[in-house]
C-alpha angles and dihedrals in degrees: 000000000000122000120245088249092057092044091052092044092052092049091047094049091049090048091050090048091050091053095040087059085066091048095255132136112211130215124225094247093057092045092050093044096048094043091042093234131138109276096216094050091044090052091054092048093049093048089050090051090051092047090051093047099246094119136004135228137202127201129221133029110352089016129131139104125322142160112260092195132036118284087230088070095053115081123199087240090059090056092048091047091049095050106032108003121230101277093111088062090059101044123109114252090227097042098253115155095212101042111142143137088275096043105027130176116229091265097043100105094043094048092043091055091049093045093047091051092051091048090053092049093045093047096048102039115080135198087255090056089055092046090052091050091053093045089054087066093235099097136045142197095191138043091229117102112212128184 
């Protein structure tokens, strides 16, 4: 459902938030290495997130990427909207141009229920919720096991 760019952006923002909690700013190479993602692609995503105001960056010694507002104020939906927009949540599951409640395709009601549920989850869960889940030790954003 989410594009690779959005998936990578979410993982990167959560990773940045985890490290910012320890007062660190993180460079693109470390983010890409620890998340096992392509460095060049990750760099483009991170710069796009900075340009769009989702995260911030600082150059020089002690520089790197960081959250400039609390993770509790950033919903998953905001990240999705920033990267891909919300058009995919409006498309017909069978590709019809005129699919609607009044003129539905055979999958309309099922897909609408699924899509509405995802929109609720994405709009209520925040980056901080994801950070808390990872800090609990029950969830992961990387295959690496540290500690």
